[in-house]
N, C-alpha and C positions, 0 to 999 in steps of 0.2 A: 198490582190488584191484591188485597189485602185477605185472609184466608181466616175469614169471618167464625169457622166452625173449631176453629181451636183458639183459646186466648192462652198469653202468656205473659208470667210476672218475671223478671230478670233479675236479679242479684249480685254486685258485684260493684265490683272495688278501680283498682288497679288496670294500669295499660293492660296487661294480662288478660283481661275479661274483656277488652273492646272489639278485636275480631270476633269472639261469640255472640256480641251482640248485636255487631255490624250484619252477620250473618243470617241472625233470624231476623233481624228487621228487612232487609235484601230478599228472601225466599219469601216476604208476604206475610208473615204471621203479624196476627194480632197482637202487640205490646201492651194493655191498659197500662202495665206502671212497672218504674225501674226503681227498685232497691238500691242504696248504695250509701257509704258509710257518712257520717258528718262532716262538712270541710272541714278540713284540720288545718294547723298553722304550719309553716314550713321555711326553707329558704334564708340566707341571712336576716331578713327582716320581719321573720316568724308573722308572716302576712298568712291569714285563712286565701286557703284554694277549696277548688272543688274536685273533686277526684276525674278523672280519664272517665268515668261511666257518666256520670255526670255532665259533662261536656259534652257526648255525643247521645245524650238522653235528650238533650236542651237543642239541637243540631235536627235530631228527629223530630222534635216537639212533643215529644214523651213524657208525661208526668213523672217526676222523681219525686222519692219519699226518702225523709234522712232521719229513723230513728237513731237513737243510741243503743239501744235494746231492741230485739224484739218479741216486747210483753208487757200485759199491760191491753186492756177494751177496746181501746184508740185504734191501737194495732191490730188488733182480730178486727176491726171495722173497717177500717183501710185497707185494709186484704181481700177481707170476703165481698166489701162492694163491689169490688172489680167484675164479681163473677167469674174468675183465671180457671183453667184447667189445668195448668201446670205451675211448676216453680224451675225455674234454671239458677243456675248460678256456678259462678265462674272466681274463685278467689274476694268473696263479699267481706270474709275477714271477721262476721258475726255468728255465735252457733245459733242454730233453729231452732227452735222449742219442735214438740212432736205437736203443739198445738198450730202449729203454725204448717208443718207438715202434714196435717191430718186433715187441712184446709183443700185438696187440690187433688178431685179425682181421679185425676188421672197421674198422677204418681209429679213427685222431685229428682230432680237430676241436676248431678254435678258435674265437670268437667274439674282434673286433677294433675296436676302437671308431673304424675312420676307413673312408673307401673304397680299399683298396687296388688300386694296388698305393703309393699316395700316405700318408702317413706310417706306413711301417713303423716298432717298439720301442715304446718308454717311455711317453712321454706326447703319443699322436697325437691328444689332444682341445685339451691347452694348445698346442701347434702349429700343429695348424690355424686357432686363432681367435686367435692372434698373427697368422701370417702372412697376416689378414684374409679367410681365404676366404671364399667365396659360402654353400657348402655343404660337408657333411660326412655321415658316416652310422656304419653298423654290416656287418662284413663277417665270414661263415663259411666259414671255409676248411678247406682238408686238410691239416694241421702235416705239414712239411717241414723236413730238419735245418739250413736256413737261414735265419736271421730272418724271418718273415713273411713267407714268399716264396711258400709252397703251392699249391694250387689252389685257384679261388673258389667257391663253390657256392649261397649268398645274399648278394646286399646290399640296404640300405635306406638311401635318402636322406632326410636332414632338410636346410632352410634353416639358415644362419646370418643372424642378425639384426646392427645396430651394436650392440645391447645382450646379447648372448648371452653368456654364463659358463661358465666350465669344469665348473663346478659344476652347473647346469642341465642342461646337455647331455652331460654323463654319465649324470645321473640316466636323461635319456629313451633314450639309447642302451644301457642297460644294460636296459632294460626293452625296445625292439626287438630289443636280441640272444638274449633268451631267449625270444623269439616264433619268432625264425628259427633258432634252435635245434631248438626241440621239432620244430618243422617237418620240418627234417633228419634227424632222431631217427626220425619218422613212417616217413618216407619208407623211411628203412632196416630200420623194424619193419615195413612192408607189400613187404620186398625191391622197394621201386620203384628204376629203373638212376638211380645219383646221376648230373647232371650237370657236369662239373668243367670250369672255365674256367681255362686256364694263363693268371697275370702277367704284363702287357708291364713284363720287369725293366727295361728302359731308362727307364721312367718311373715309379721308382720313387723315391722321397723320404724323408728318415727325420726320427725326434721323436723328437731325445737325452732322455736323462733329465733333469729338473727341478734347477736349481744353483740355492741361495735366493740368490746373489748375483746372479742373472739379473731378480730381481726390484724390484732397487734402481732407480727413475728417473735418468736423466741428463736432464738438463732442454732444456742446451744443445744436445743430440744428437737429441731426435725430434720427429717434427711430431705435430701433434692426434690423427691417424691412428693413428697406431702408437702412440702411447702411450696410448689408450682404449682400442686392442686389448691390448696388453697389462695395461692391469688388468683388461679380462676375462677374457685369458686366466689369470693367478693368483690369481682371485678361485673357490674357498674359500680354495686353499692353493697358493703360501707367502703370498699377499697381495702386490701391488707397493704399492714404502714408499717413502716419500727423509726427510727433515727438516725441523723447523719448530720452532726454539726451542730447538734442541742435541736434540730427542727423534722417536725413530722417530713418522714417522704416514704409517699406511696409508689409501692410496685404495681403496676398495672400487665406489665407479660414477661412474662421467662422461661427460659427454657431449662432443661436438667442437665447437666453438663459433665459426663464423666471422663473427656480424656482430661484435664486440668491437672498439674502435680497437687497434692493437698496444701490446701487453703485453711489456716485457722476460723474459726465457726464466725462470719460476720464482718470478714474480712476484706475489703475489693481486692482488685489486682487488673491491672487492664497489663494484656503482655504489651512486649515490645514491639512497635514498631507498627500495633495495630487499634484500632479505635470500640474492640469487642469490651466488656463489664463481665464481667465475675464478682460474685462472691461467696465465700467458704461456707458447707456445711460441715455436717457430722459425720458424713461420709463423702462427698466429692465437691461441686460445687453449682452454682446457677447461671446460668446467662442471662443479664439482665437485659429486656429489650426496649422497654416502655416507662419510664417513672416519672415521679412531679414532686418537686419538691412545695415543701408549703409556701402559697400565696404564689405561685408560677403555676406557667399551662404545663399541658403534659410534656414530654423530652423524648428523643431519642438515646442510647444510649452515647453517643459518639456529641451530643450536644451538652450532655449532663459533664461526661467529662472535661470539652473542653473551657465549659462557665466554671467548674470547679478546680481544675488542674489536679486532680486525682492523683495520689501519693501512696507508697507503703505502706505511710502513717492510720489510712484511710479506714472507721469500721463502721459497721452499721449496729445498731445498738435496737 
């Protein structure tokens, strides 16, 4: 049964946003419109595909609107025509101007995948893992015109382990974010006074958008810890890579290894009578657990060793 007293426009695009839309819908709130980015070309065939949020909205029979930008009279008319009270945003990917924010009499709220003010911006989970942070989390904030700078309503912390990947952490935070956002909406619906905590602006750090070129491993420049953090941060996308025998090799899982004798940077090493695969770094080595050669499926270290007959002359470049 829908709660007709509160109308919510939802804005989101990737898979991260889906649990929040699901939670709002399943809680019975009236969602007259979903905003998501236009269909984009992807995959080998570069075929236009709808966003995960568009697909979920269609499943719920919610009208979808996909403007390139939130500008112009047509956009204003479309949004105001819904007579929505609240805007909820989760990884929408478009800047929301003040003219849009001002429409919503009960406020605009965002699900952000970091412990603000840490890691504002486009890639908060990637950057937290890449930096070797011991924890991250999700924040519900009141949306302000400046990027991810609004007052905080709720936070939830999770611990990052040495093997935490962006894919795993993003999935976990998406569910936590949905849970927290639902609690905020329930408070608003119950006319409870929201406690808004200003961010300490001087403590802000920024999570710039991921560039595929960053995923290239430069063996001579990084320690084992930095390298493993990079591999975890870029799993599943875009995937940390190097070159093996002239072709791209992606490394999906690796551990820090300090008990191996010093190996040249990038050199592969398989101890006698073992199926473990190591690669030298500037301070020690990493043990490679899961990897993928260009044009092939993911494979274990043992499969890779057998398939390629690794020898003392093999280097990763």
